[in-house]
DSSP file (Angstrom, degrees, kcal/mol; ACC not computed):
  #  RESIDUE AA STRUCTURE BP1 BP2  ACC     N-H-->O    O-->H-N    N-H-->O    O-->H-N    TCO  KAPPA ALPHA  PHI   PSI    X-CA   Y-CA   Z-CA
    1    1 A M              0   0    0      0, 0.0     2,-0.2     0, 0.0    21,-0.0   0.000 360.0 360.0 360.0 138.3   40.2   55.4   61.5
    2    2 A R        -     0   0    0      1,-0.1     2,-0.2    19,-0.0    20,-0.1  -0.520 360.0-113.1 -83.8 148.3   42.1   53.9   58.6
    3    3 A D        -     0   0    0     -2,-0.2    18,-1.4    17,-0.0     2,-0.4  -0.568  29.7-151.9 -75.9 142.3   44.3   55.8   56.3
    4    4 A R  B     -A   20   0A   0     -2,-0.2    16,-0.2    16,-0.2     2,-0.1  -0.954   6.6-135.8-117.6 136.6   43.1   56.2   52.8
    5    5 A A        -     0   0    0     14,-1.3     3,-0.1    -2,-0.4    16,-0.0  -0.389  42.6 -80.0 -79.5 165.7   45.4   56.7   49.8
    6    6 A E        -     0   0    0      1,-0.1    -1,-0.1    -2,-0.1     2,-0.0  -0.384  56.9-100.7 -63.6 143.7   44.6   59.2   47.2
    7    7 A P        -     0   0    0      0, 0.0    11,-0.2     0, 0.0    -1,-0.1  -0.321  33.7-126.1 -66.3 149.6   41.9   58.1   44.7
    8    8 A S        -     0   0    0      9,-3.2     3,-0.1     1,-0.2     9,-0.1  -0.330  44.7 -67.9 -84.6 174.9   43.0   56.8   41.3
    9    9 A P  S    S-     0   0    0      0, 0.0     8,-0.8     0, 0.0    -1,-0.2  -0.094  70.1 -73.7 -59.4 164.7   41.6   58.2   38.1
   10   10 A Q  B     -B   16   0B   0      6,-0.2     6,-0.2    -3,-0.1     5,-0.1  -0.318  48.1-132.8 -60.2 138.6   38.0   57.6   37.1
   11   11 A L    >   -     0   0    0      4,-1.8     3,-2.4    -3,-0.1    -1,-0.1  -0.471  31.3 -98.0 -84.9 164.6   37.2   54.1   36.0
   12   12 A P  T 3  S+     0   0    0      0, 0.0    -1,-0.1     0, 0.0    -2,-0.1   0.816 124.3  59.1 -54.6 -31.1   35.1   53.5   32.8
   13   13 A G  T 3  S-     0   0    0      2,-0.2     3,-0.1     1,-0.1    -3,-0.0   0.578 119.9-108.7 -75.4  -8.6   32.0   53.1   35.0
   14   14 A G  S <  S+     0   0    0     -3,-2.4     2,-0.3     1,-0.3    -1,-0.1   0.166  83.7 109.5 105.5 -18.6   32.4   56.6   36.4
   15   15 A D        -     0   0    0     -5,-0.1    -4,-1.8    17,-0.0    -1,-0.3  -0.720  65.9-124.0 -95.1 143.5   33.5   55.8   39.9
   16   16 A A  B     -B   10   0B   0     -2,-0.3    17,-0.7    -6,-0.2     2,-0.6  -0.586  19.8-126.3 -81.5 144.9   37.0   56.3   41.2
   17   17 A E  E     -C   32   0C   0     -8,-0.8    -9,-3.2    -2,-0.2    15,-0.2  -0.832  25.6-167.2 -91.9 123.1   39.0   53.5   42.6
   18   18 A Q  E     -C   31   0C   0     13,-2.9    13,-2.8    -2,-0.6   -12,-0.1  -0.944  17.1-133.6-115.2 114.0   40.3   54.3   46.1
   19   19 A P  E     -C   30   0C   0      0, 0.0   -14,-1.3     0, 0.0     2,-0.5  -0.400  19.5-142.6 -61.4 139.1   42.9   52.0   47.6
   20   20 A L  B     -A    4   0A   0      9,-2.9     9,-0.3   -16,-0.2     3,-0.3  -0.925  16.1-164.1-107.8 125.8   42.1   51.2   51.3
   21   21 A A        +     0   0    0    -18,-1.4     6,-0.0    -2,-0.5   -19,-0.0  -0.619  58.1  57.9-101.5 163.9   45.0   50.9   53.7
   22   22 A G        +     0   0    0      1,-0.4    -1,-0.2    -2,-0.2     2,-0.1   0.239  65.9 128.7 105.9 -13.0   45.0   49.4   57.2
   23   23 A G        -     0   0    0     -3,-0.3    -1,-0.4     3,-0.1     6,-0.0  -0.420  40.7-162.1 -75.0 152.9   44.0   45.8   56.4
   24   24 A R  S    S+     0   0    0     -2,-0.1    -1,-0.1     3,-0.0     3,-0.1   0.614  80.8  41.4-105.9 -16.9   46.1   42.9   57.8
   25   25 A L  S    S+     0   0    0      1,-0.2     2,-0.5     0, 0.0    -2,-0.0   0.841 110.5  36.5-105.5 -38.3   44.8   40.1   55.6
   26   26 A T    >   -     0   0    0      3,-0.0     3,-0.6    12,-0.0    -1,-0.2  -0.962  63.3-153.6-127.7 119.0   44.4   41.1   52.0
   27   27 A A  T 3  S+     0   0    0     -2,-0.5    -6,-0.1     1,-0.2    -3,-0.0  -0.556  77.0  38.3 -82.2 152.5   46.5   43.5   50.1
   28   28 A G  T 3  S+     0   0    0      1,-0.3     2,-0.3    -2,-0.2    -1,-0.2   0.635  71.3 158.3  87.0  14.6   45.1   45.5   47.2
   29   29 A V    <   -     0   0    0     -3,-0.6    -9,-2.9    -9,-0.3     2,-0.3  -0.552  16.3-179.4 -74.4 134.4   41.6   46.2   48.6
   30   30 A V  E     -CD  19  37C   0      7,-2.7     7,-3.3   -11,-0.3     2,-0.5  -0.931  26.5-130.7-133.5 156.1   39.9   49.2   47.0
   31   31 A R  E     -CD  18  36C   0    -13,-2.8   -13,-2.9    -2,-0.3     2,-0.4  -0.928  21.5-178.9-105.0 132.0   36.6   51.1   47.3
   32   32 A V  E >   -CD  17  35C   0      3,-2.4     3,-2.1    -2,-0.5     2,-0.2  -0.950  63.2 -52.4-129.3 109.6   34.7   51.7   44.0
   33   33 A G  T 3  S-     0   0    0    -17,-0.7   -15,-0.0    -2,-0.4   -19,-0.0  -0.450 122.8 -17.2  62.1-125.0   31.5   53.7   44.6
   34   34 A D  T 3  S+     0   0    0     -2,-0.2     2,-0.3    -3,-0.1    -1,-0.3   0.287 124.0  83.5 -95.0   9.2   29.5   51.9   47.3
   35   35 A T  E <   -D   32   0C   0     -3,-2.1    -3,-2.4    56,-0.0     2,-0.5  -0.800  63.8-145.6-114.9 155.7   31.4   48.6   47.0
   36   36 A V  E     -D   31   0C   0     -2,-0.3     2,-0.4    -5,-0.2    -5,-0.2  -0.983  23.4-167.8-115.6 129.7   34.7   47.3   48.4
   37   37 A R  E     -D   30   0C   0     -7,-3.3    -7,-2.7    -2,-0.5    55,-0.0  -0.902   8.3-165.9-122.4 146.4   36.6   45.0   46.2
   38   38 A R        -     0   0    0     -2,-0.4    -9,-0.1    -9,-0.2   -10,-0.1  -0.904  33.8 -92.5-126.0 158.3   39.6   42.7   46.8
   39   39 A P        -     0   0    0      0, 0.0    -1,-0.0     0, 0.0    56,-0.0  -0.253  53.9 -87.1 -65.5 156.2   41.9   41.0   44.3
   40   40 A A        -     0   0    0     55,-0.1    52,-0.0     1,-0.1     0, 0.0  -0.315  48.1-151.4 -59.2 146.3   41.0   37.5   43.2
   41   41 A S    >   -     0   0    0     -3,-0.1     3,-1.9     1,-0.0     4,-0.4  -0.642  33.4 -95.1-113.8 172.8   42.4   34.8   45.5
   42   42 A P  T 3  S+     0   0    0      0, 0.0     4,-0.4     0, 0.0     3,-0.3   0.754 126.0  57.8 -58.7 -21.5   43.5   31.3   45.0
   43   43 A A  T 3> S+     0   0    0      1,-0.2     4,-2.6     2,-0.1     5,-0.2   0.547  79.1  92.5 -84.7  -7.8   40.0   30.3   46.1
   44   44 A S  H <> S+     0   0    0     -3,-1.9     4,-2.1     1,-0.2    -1,-0.2   0.899  86.3  47.1 -57.2 -45.5   38.3   32.4   43.3
   45   45 A G  H  > S+     0   0    0     -4,-0.4     4,-2.2    -3,-0.3    -1,-0.2   0.902 111.7  51.6 -62.4 -40.7   38.1   29.5   40.9
   46   46 A F  H  > S+     0   0    0     -4,-0.4     4,-2.9     1,-0.2    -2,-0.2   0.913 107.6  52.4 -61.7 -43.0   36.8   27.2   43.5
   47   47 A V  H  X S+     0   0    0     -4,-2.6     4,-2.6     1,-0.2    -1,-0.2   0.912 109.0  49.8 -61.6 -42.3   34.1   29.7   44.5
   48   48 A A  H  X S+     0   0    0     -4,-2.1     4,-2.0     1,-0.2    -1,-0.2   0.919 113.6  45.4 -62.6 -43.2   32.9   29.9   40.9
   49   49 A R  H  X S+     0   0    0     -4,-2.2     4,-2.5     2,-0.2    -2,-0.2   0.891 112.0  52.7 -66.9 -38.7   32.8   26.1   40.5
   50   50 A L  H  X S+     0   0    0     -4,-2.9     4,-3.1     2,-0.2     5,-0.2   0.931 109.2  48.4 -62.0 -46.1   31.0   25.8   43.9
   51   51 A L  H  X S+     0   0    0     -4,-2.6     4,-2.1     1,-0.2    11,-0.2   0.900 112.1  49.4 -62.3 -40.0   28.3   28.3   42.9
   52   52 A A  H  X S+     0   0    0     -4,-2.0     4,-1.5    -5,-0.2    -1,-0.2   0.909 112.9  47.7 -64.5 -40.9   27.8   26.5   39.6
   53   53 A H  H  X S+     0   0    0     -4,-2.5     4,-1.6     1,-0.2    -2,-0.2   0.936 111.1  49.8 -64.2 -46.8   27.5   23.2   41.5
   54   54 A L  H  X S+     0   0    0     -4,-3.1     4,-1.4     1,-0.2     6,-0.3   0.860 107.2  55.0 -63.3 -34.8   25.1   24.6   44.0
   55   55 A A  H  X>S+     0   0    0     -4,-2.1     4,-1.2     1,-0.2     5,-0.7   0.880 108.6  49.6 -63.9 -36.2   22.9   26.0   41.2
   56   56 A G  H  <5S+     0   0    0     -4,-1.5    -2,-0.2     1,-0.2    -1,-0.2   0.800 103.0  61.5 -71.6 -28.6   22.7   22.5   39.7
   57   57 A V  H  <5S+     0   0    0     -4,-1.6    -1,-0.2     1,-0.2    -2,-0.2   0.919 120.5  21.2 -65.5 -44.7   21.8   20.9   43.0
   58   58 A C  H  <5S-     0   0    0     -4,-1.4    -1,-0.2     2,-0.3    -2,-0.2   0.446 103.2-120.1-107.8  -0.5   18.5   22.8   43.4
   59   59 A G  T  <5S+     0   0    0     -4,-1.2     2,-0.3     1,-0.2    -3,-0.2   0.644  82.3  84.2  76.3  13.9   17.9   23.8   39.8
   60   60 A A  S   <S-     0   0    0     -5,-0.7    -2,-0.3    -6,-0.3    -1,-0.2  -0.893  91.2 -73.1-139.4 168.6   18.0   27.6   40.5
   61   61 A E  S    S-     0   0    0     -2,-0.3    -9,-0.1     2,-0.1   -10,-0.0  -0.355  74.3 -72.1 -62.0 144.1   20.5   30.3   40.9
   62   62 A W  S    S+     0   0    0      1,-0.3    -1,-0.1   -11,-0.2    -7,-0.1  -0.609 119.8  44.4 -78.8 141.2   22.5   30.2   44.1
   63   63 A P  S    S+     0   0    0      0, 0.0    -1,-0.3     0, 0.0    -2,-0.1   0.248  82.9 175.6 -87.0 116.1   21.4   30.8   46.8
   64   64 A C     >  -     0   0    0     -4,-0.2     4,-2.7   -10,-0.1     5,-0.2  -0.183  49.9 -86.5 -74.6 175.4   18.3   28.8   46.1
   65   65 A Q  H  > S+     0   0    0      1,-0.2     4,-2.4     2,-0.2     5,-0.2   0.888 128.3  48.6 -57.6 -45.1   15.6   28.3   48.8
   66   66 A P  H  > S+     0   0    0      0, 0.0     4,-2.2     0, 0.0    -1,-0.2   0.903 113.2  48.9 -62.1 -37.4   17.2   25.1   50.3
   67   67 A A  H  > S+     0   0    0      2,-0.2     4,-2.5     1,-0.2    -2,-0.2   0.905 110.4  51.1 -66.6 -40.3   20.6   26.9   50.4
   68   68 A R  H  X S+     0   0    0     -4,-2.7     4,-2.6     2,-0.2     5,-0.2   0.931 110.7  48.1 -61.5 -45.8   19.0   29.9   52.1
   69   69 A L  H  X S+     0   0    0     -4,-2.4     4,-2.1    -5,-0.2    -1,-0.2   0.920 111.6  50.1 -61.2 -44.1   17.4   27.8   54.7
   70   70 A S  H  X S+     0   0    0     -4,-2.2     4,-2.7     1,-0.2    -1,-0.2   0.909 111.9  47.8 -61.1 -43.0   20.6   25.9   55.4
   71   71 A L  H  X S+     0   0    0     -4,-2.5     4,-2.7     2,-0.2    -2,-0.2   0.896 109.4  52.8 -66.3 -40.1   22.5   29.2   55.8
   72   72 A L  H  < S+     0   0    0     -4,-2.6    -1,-0.2     2,-0.2    -2,-0.2   0.885 112.6  45.3 -62.9 -37.6   19.9   30.7   58.1
   73   73 A V  H >< S+     0   0    0     -4,-2.1     3,-1.3    -5,-0.2    -2,-0.2   0.935 113.9  48.7 -68.9 -46.0   20.1   27.6   60.3
   74   74 A E  H 3< S+     0   0    0     -4,-2.7    -2,-0.2     1,-0.3    -1,-0.2   0.875 119.9  37.2 -62.2 -38.3   23.9   27.6   60.2
   75   75 A Y  T >< S+     0   0    0     -4,-2.7     3,-2.7    -5,-0.2    -1,-0.3   0.064  80.8 152.6-103.5  23.8   24.1   31.3   61.1
   76   76 A R  T <  S+     0   0    0     -3,-1.3    -3,-0.1     1,-0.3    -4,-0.0  -0.329  75.6  12.6 -55.3 128.1   21.2   31.4   63.5
   77   77 A G  T 3  S+     0   0    0     -5,-0.1    -1,-0.3    -2,-0.0     3,-0.1   0.433 116.6  79.3  83.7  -1.1   21.8   34.2   66.0
   78   78 A D    <>  +     0   0    0     -3,-2.7     4,-2.1     1,-0.1     5,-0.2  -0.458  42.9 153.4-136.5  63.2   24.6   35.7   63.9
   79   79 A R  H  > S+     0   0    0      1,-0.2     4,-2.6     2,-0.2     5,-0.2   0.863  76.9  55.8 -61.6 -36.4   23.0   37.6   61.1
   80   80 A T  H  > S+     0   0    0      1,-0.2     4,-2.4     2,-0.2    -1,-0.2   0.926 107.2  49.1 -62.1 -44.2   26.0   39.9   60.8
   81   81 A G  H  > S+     0   0    0      2,-0.2     4,-2.5     1,-0.2    -2,-0.2   0.897 110.7  50.8 -60.6 -41.3   28.3   36.9   60.2
   82   82 A L  H  X S+     0   0    0     -4,-2.1     4,-2.9    -7,-0.2     5,-0.2   0.929 110.7  48.4 -61.4 -46.2   25.9   35.6   57.6
   83   83 A L  H  X S+     0   0    0     -4,-2.6     4,-2.4     1,-0.2    -2,-0.2   0.879 111.7  49.5 -64.8 -37.8   25.9   38.9   55.8
   84   84 A L  H  X S+     0   0    0     -4,-2.4     4,-2.1     2,-0.2    -1,-0.2   0.924 112.5  47.8 -65.4 -43.6   29.7   39.1   55.9
   85   85 A Y  H  X S+     0   0    0     -4,-2.5     4,-2.0     1,-0.2    -2,-0.2   0.944 115.0  44.8 -60.9 -49.0   30.0   35.5   54.5
   86   86 A L  H  X S+     0   0    0     -4,-2.9     4,-2.7     1,-0.2    -1,-0.2   0.870 110.2  55.7 -65.3 -36.7   27.5   36.3   51.7
   87   87 A G  H  X S+     0   0    0     -4,-2.4     4,-2.2    -5,-0.2    -1,-0.2   0.891 107.4  49.6 -62.2 -39.6   29.1   39.6   50.9
   88   88 A G  H  X S+     0   0    0     -4,-2.1     4,-2.3     2,-0.2    -2,-0.2   0.916 112.4  46.8 -63.7 -44.0   32.5   37.8   50.4
   89   89 A L  H  X S+     0   0    0     -4,-2.0     4,-2.8     2,-0.2    -2,-0.2   0.889 110.5  53.4 -64.8 -38.5   30.8   35.3   48.1
   90   90 A M  H  X S+     0   0    0     -4,-2.7     4,-2.5     2,-0.2    -2,-0.2   0.909 109.3  48.8 -62.4 -42.0   29.1   38.1   46.2
   91   91 A T  H  X S+     0   0    0     -4,-2.2     4,-2.3     2,-0.2    -2,-0.2   0.937 112.4  47.6 -62.7 -47.5   32.4   39.8   45.7
   92   92 A E  H  X S+     0   0    0     -4,-2.3     4,-2.3     1,-0.2    -2,-0.2   0.923 113.1  48.3 -59.8 -45.4   34.1   36.6   44.5
   93   93 A A  H  X S+     0   0    0     -4,-2.8     4,-2.7     1,-0.2     5,-0.2   0.905 110.5  51.5 -63.6 -41.4   31.2   35.9   42.1
   94   94 A G  H  X S+     0   0    0     -4,-2.5     4,-2.3     1,-0.2    -1,-0.2   0.898 110.1  49.1 -62.2 -40.9   31.2   39.4   40.8
   95   95 A E  H  X S+     0   0    0     -4,-2.3     4,-1.8     2,-0.2    -1,-0.2   0.915 112.1  48.4 -64.9 -42.9   34.9   39.2   40.1
   96   96 A Q  H  X S+     0   0    0     -4,-2.3     4,-1.8     1,-0.2    -2,-0.2   0.932 113.1  47.1 -62.9 -45.4   34.5   35.9   38.3
   97   97 A L  H  X S+     0   0    0     -4,-2.7     4,-2.5     1,-0.2    -1,-0.2   0.865 109.1  54.9 -65.9 -35.6   31.6   37.2   36.2
   98   98 A A  H  < S+     0   0    0     -4,-2.3    -1,-0.2     1,-0.2    -2,-0.2   0.870 108.1  49.2 -65.3 -36.0   33.5   40.4   35.3
   99   99 A R  H  < S+     0   0    0     -4,-1.8    -1,-0.2     1,-0.2    -2,-0.2   0.872 113.1  47.2 -69.8 -35.7   36.4   38.2   34.0
  100  100 A L  H  < S+     0   0    0     -4,-1.8    -2,-0.2     1,-0.3    -1,-0.2   0.887 135.6   7.2 -72.1 -39.0   34.0   36.1   31.9
  101  101 A N    ><  +     0   0    0     -4,-2.5     3,-1.6    -5,-0.1    -1,-0.3  -0.676  63.7 179.6-146.8  85.3   32.1   39.1   30.5
  102  102 A P  T 3  S+     0   0    0      0, 0.0     3,-0.2     0, 0.0    -1,-0.1   0.721  81.9  60.9 -63.1 -20.7   33.6   42.5   31.3
  103  103 A D  T 3  S+     0   0    0      1,-0.2     2,-0.3    -5,-0.0    -5,-0.1   0.652 111.6  36.3 -81.4 -14.5   30.9   44.3   29.3
  104  104 A H    <   +     0   0    0     -3,-1.6    -1,-0.2    -7,-0.2    -3,-0.1  -0.827  60.5 168.0-143.9 101.5   28.1   43.0   31.5
  105  105 A V        -     0   0    0     -2,-0.3   -11,-0.1    -3,-0.2    -7,-0.1  -0.950  31.0-137.7-111.7 112.6   28.5   42.5   35.2
  106  106 A P        -     0   0    0      0, 0.0     2,-0.8     0, 0.0    -9,-0.1  -0.244  21.4-105.0 -68.9 156.8   25.1   41.9   36.8
  107  107 A D        +     0   0    0      1,-0.1     4,-0.3     2,-0.0     3,-0.2  -0.744  39.1 178.7 -79.8 112.7   24.1   43.5   40.1
  108  108 A L     >  +     0   0    0     -2,-0.8     4,-2.6     1,-0.2     5,-0.4   0.440  51.8  98.3 -96.9  -2.0   24.3   40.6   42.5
  109  109 A H  H  >>S+     0   0    0      1,-0.2     4,-3.2     2,-0.2     5,-1.5   0.927  86.5  42.1 -56.7 -51.7   23.3   42.5   45.7
  110  110 A H  I  4>S+     0   0    0      3,-0.2     5,-0.8     1,-0.2     4,-0.3   0.916 115.2  51.2 -63.5 -42.3   19.7   41.4   45.8
  111  111 A R  I  45S+     0   0    0     -4,-0.3    -1,-0.2     1,-0.2    -2,-0.2   0.908 124.0  26.4 -61.2 -44.2   20.5   37.8   44.9
  112  112 A F  I  <5S+     0   0    0     -4,-2.6    -2,-0.2     2,-0.1    -3,-0.2   0.866 139.8  13.3 -90.4 -38.8   23.2   37.4   47.6
  113  113 A L  I >X5S+     0   0    0     -4,-3.2     3,-1.0    -5,-0.4     4,-0.8   0.710 102.8  80.2-114.5 -26.0   22.2   39.8   50.3
  114  114 A G  I 34<S+     0   0    0     -5,-1.5     3,-0.5     1,-0.3    -3,-0.1   0.848  98.0  45.7 -57.4 -38.3   18.7   41.1   49.7
  115  115 A W  T 34<S+     0   0    0     -5,-0.8    -1,-0.3     1,-0.2    -2,-0.1   0.710 115.2  47.2 -77.3 -19.9   17.0   38.0   51.2
  116  116 A A  T <4 S+     0   0    0     -3,-1.0    -1,-0.2    -4,-0.1    -2,-0.2   0.400  77.3 128.1-106.3   2.2   19.3   37.9   54.3
  117  117 A R  S  < S-     0   0    0     -4,-0.8   -37,-0.0    -3,-0.5    -3,-0.0  -0.155  71.6 -83.8 -62.7 157.6   19.3   41.4   55.5
  118  118 A A        -     0   0    0      1,-0.1     2,-0.3     2,-0.0    -1,-0.1  -0.276  41.6-132.5 -62.6 141.5   18.4   42.0   59.1
  119  119 A R              0   0    0      1,-0.1    -1,-0.1    -3,-0.1    -3,-0.0  -0.696 360.0 360.0 -92.7 147.0   14.8   42.2   60.0
  120  120 A G              0   0    0     -2,-0.3    -1,-0.1     0, 0.0    -2,-0.0   0.463 360.0 360.0-177.4 360.0   13.6   45.0   62.2
């Protein structure tokens, strides 16, 4: 079990930010409500440009149907890996959108993960 630091004061949205300890790769990871957030990385700008490019390729918000099919083929047999990959992209996109417009951060869960969840 990982050690948890004491929660910080309430954020404007109502949820407390709780630093998460124990990770080896990314410092500054926090839990806010039901989400886990990490600081922007040097790749954050690239991810935003990539998503904009991919939206232009198929004419719809990413992941559009061709992108979904490609991801399902690439991650065939590894649905957990696909969900982790998409979750990382969703986090990066949310951070980018929050910087662009802090007053309106859309819920990206359905767009990024809703279509790829495990069937059962």
